[in-house]
N, C-alpha and C positions, 0 to 999 in steps of 0.2 A: 876397140874391142880387145885387141891383142894386149894392150897395156893393162886393161882391167883384169884380164885372165891371168896376167903375170903377177898382179898384186894379190889376187886370190890365192894363187899357188904359193906365193911367199908367206901369206898369213897362215895357210895350213901347215907349211913347213915349220914356221916359227912356233905354232902351238904344239906341233908334234915334238919339236926339240925341247920346249919347256916341260912337256909331260915326261919326256925321257929323263930330263935333269932332276925333276922331283922324285921320280921312281928311283933314280940312282942315289939321291940323298937318303931316302928311306932305307934303301938297301944297305947304304954305308953305315947308317946309324943303328938300325935295328937288326940287320942281318947277322953280323958277327956274334951278337949275344944269343940270338935264337939258334944259330948254327952250333955255337959252343955248348948250349944246353942239350940239344938233341945229340950232339956228338958224344957228350958224357954218358947219356942214356945208352947210346949205341955201344960205347966202349964197355960199360958194365954188362950189357946184355951179351956182348961177344965173349966176355970173360967167363960168364956163367954157363955151365952145361945146360943146354935146353933153351938158351937165348932169352927172348922176350917173355916166353911163357914162364920160365923159371923166375925171371925178375918180377913179373906180375904176382906170382904166387908168394914170393918172398915179401913183397910190399904188403900183401894181404895178411900174411902171417905176423908181421911186425905190428900191423894195425890191431889185429885180434889180441895179440899179447899185451899191448898197451891198454886196450879196452878191458881185458880180463884183470889186469893189475890195478887199475885206478878207477874204473867206472862200474862195471857189472861183472858178476861171476856166477856161472851155473853151479848148483850144489845138489848132489843126489841124496835123497833121504835114505839113511842107512838102517833105520829101525822103525818099529811101530809106535814109538813114544809120542808121536804127534797125530796119530789116527783119531777120528776118521778123516780129518781135514787133509792131512799129508800122509800118503801111504808109502810103504817100502818101494823104492825104485822110482818114485816121482822125482822130477827135477824141478827145482825152483830157481828163479833168477834173483840173485842177491844184489841189492842196491848198495854199493860200497861208498856212495857219496851221501847217503841219507844222514849220516852223523858227522860229516867232515867240516861243516861250516858253522859250527856253533850249536847245531841242533843236538838234542840228547834223546836216547831211547825213551819211549813212553810206555806206560802200562798198557798191556794188550798187544804190543808189537811182537811179531815173530822174528827173532834174531838168530844169526849164525855167529858163533864165537869160537875162539881157540880155548879149549879147556885144559891146556897143558898146565900142570901144577895145581889144578883145582878139581877137574872132573876126570881127566885122563889125557893122554897124548894124542888128541884128535880134535877135529872140529865138530861142534854140536849145534843142534837147532832146537830152540825152546821158546816158550812164550814168556814175556816179561810180566811179572805179577807185581813186583815192587821195585821202586827206584830209590835213590838216596834220600834218607830221612823218613821213609815210609815205615809204618808199624803194621806188619802183616800177621794175622792170627788165623788159626784154624782150630776150631771152627765156631760159627755162631750157633744159636739155638736150633736153626734149621739146617745145620750141617754145611753152610756155605763159607767160603773164604771171606775174610773181612780185612779191608785195607783202610787204615786211618779212620776206623770206626764205621765204615760203610760196607755193608754186605754186597758181594758181587755175584750176580746171577750168571753162571758160566754154562748154562744149559744149551746155549746155541752152538757151542764148539766142543764141550766136554764129551769124551767118548761115551757112547750109550752104555748104561749100566755102571759106570764109574761114579764114585763119590769124589768130591773135591779133594779129599785126602783122608786116608785111614790113620795117618800119623798126626797127632796133635802137635802144634808148635806155636810159638809166639816169638817173633824176631823184629828187630829194628834194623833196617838196611843202612849200612854205613854210606856216607857220601862217596860218590864216584864208583858205586857198585850196583849190581842188579840182583834181585831175587827172581829166579826163573823156574818154571814148571812145564812139564810136558802136558799136552791135552789128554793123552791116554795115561791117566794118573797111576793106574795099576800096573802099567808096563813102562814106566819112565823112571830112570835114575836122574834126579835133578837136585835142586838146592836142598830139598828135605833130607836127602840121603847123605849130604855132606856137611850137615850143620856142625859136626864135631871135627871136621877136617880142616887143614890150613885154609884160611880165608872164610871159614864158617859157612861154606856153601854159596857164597856170594861171587859173582862174576865181575871183575873190573870192567868198567865201560871201555877202557883202552884196549881190551882184548876182543871187543865186538868187531867182527869183520864187516857186517852190514845187516840190513833189514831185508827179509824175504818178502818180495812184493808180488811175484807172479809164480803160479805153477805153469811151466811151459811144456812139460812132457809127463804123461802122454797127452796128445792133443785133445782127447775126449775129456780130459780133466783140467783143461786150460781155464784158469780163473785168476782174478786179482785177489790177493789176500787183504782183507779189510780189518781195521782195528775195531774190535767189538765195542759197541756203545756202552756196555756195562762198565768197562774200564774207563771210558772217557768221562763218566760221571763221578768217578772217585775223587774226593777232595785231596789236594796236596797236603803234605805234613804240616804246612803253616796255615792251613784252612782255606787256601785258594784252590780253585778247581784245576785239575791237570788234564 
């Protein structure tokens, strides 16, 4: 019995020793890397006034800056040119990736663009009415905008009481540019007003910041901005549907 007890004690001792060896190996291989990583965070936190709280806020700030620069950007509506859909003070979320991977603005999209050299030294928000190659005319016999020979019913988003345009025009949109109008036509300075200006009132696609996808403020006005079906049915300049 004493011999059996001694063997059992040795077995337990051996297993305990093996376990300690494995733990030591893990500590030796993974420990220094983990410790150095946490040590770096601790050193940065110690260097910053406010410690870890300041470090956390700094990381969040950098993340938001990158998000705002490359992905999405809030934009505050500065005027009534897009009423009633977009009101003064509304904030929309601009999708900056919408046209970054080969996609192009489409008729009916609401876009934010840099108007420097064309409209003025500011960012603007308007609706795309014509894209490169389109023939845009105002107006048909019923007073509607006509694009590539097809009349567009804008009644679902045009400001109540407004006509599509009180200024007659006929333009062919150059490739790589956009013809844009505000939904509140009687209170919008847009492509119609700059036909005689440099660029002929057209906005280079390269100056488009992004597509306005959501109204995010005020919360009571929260809604996704949809492309009107009337523009989706307009044929492209080559006869295909856009």
